[in-house]
N, C-alpha and C positions, 0 to 999 in steps of 0.2 A: 791953799787945802785947807778946808774946815775940818775941825776935829769932830767925831760923832758924839751924841750925848753921852754922859756919864753910865747911863743905863746900858746903853747899848755897847760900852767899852766893857765895863764888867762882866757883861755876859760873852763877848767874845773871848775875854781873859780866862772865865771859867772855862768855857770850850776848849780853848788851848790848853789849858790845864789837864782837863780830862784826856784830851787826845794824848798830850805826852804821857800822862798816866799808863793809859792803855798801851801805848807803843813800848814802853819801857817793861810792863808786865810781860808784853808777848816775847820782847827779846831776851828776858830772863828766864822764860819756860823755855824757848830754844837753846839758850847756853845751858841750862840744867839738863835738857834731853841729849844735848852734845854727851857733856861730862857723864851720865847716868849710862848712854850708849857704850862709851869707851870703858868705863868699868864693867859694865855687864859682857861687852865683848871679848873681855881677856879670857 
């Protein structure tokens, strides 16, 4: 197996980091929404 060029590897890493950050923000938003719905629902 050959390794991709460093530019491609860096681009893949940036894309993976951005995807993980977006997923984290979405998960945090859902978590906050559940907390707020519990507080408001009382």
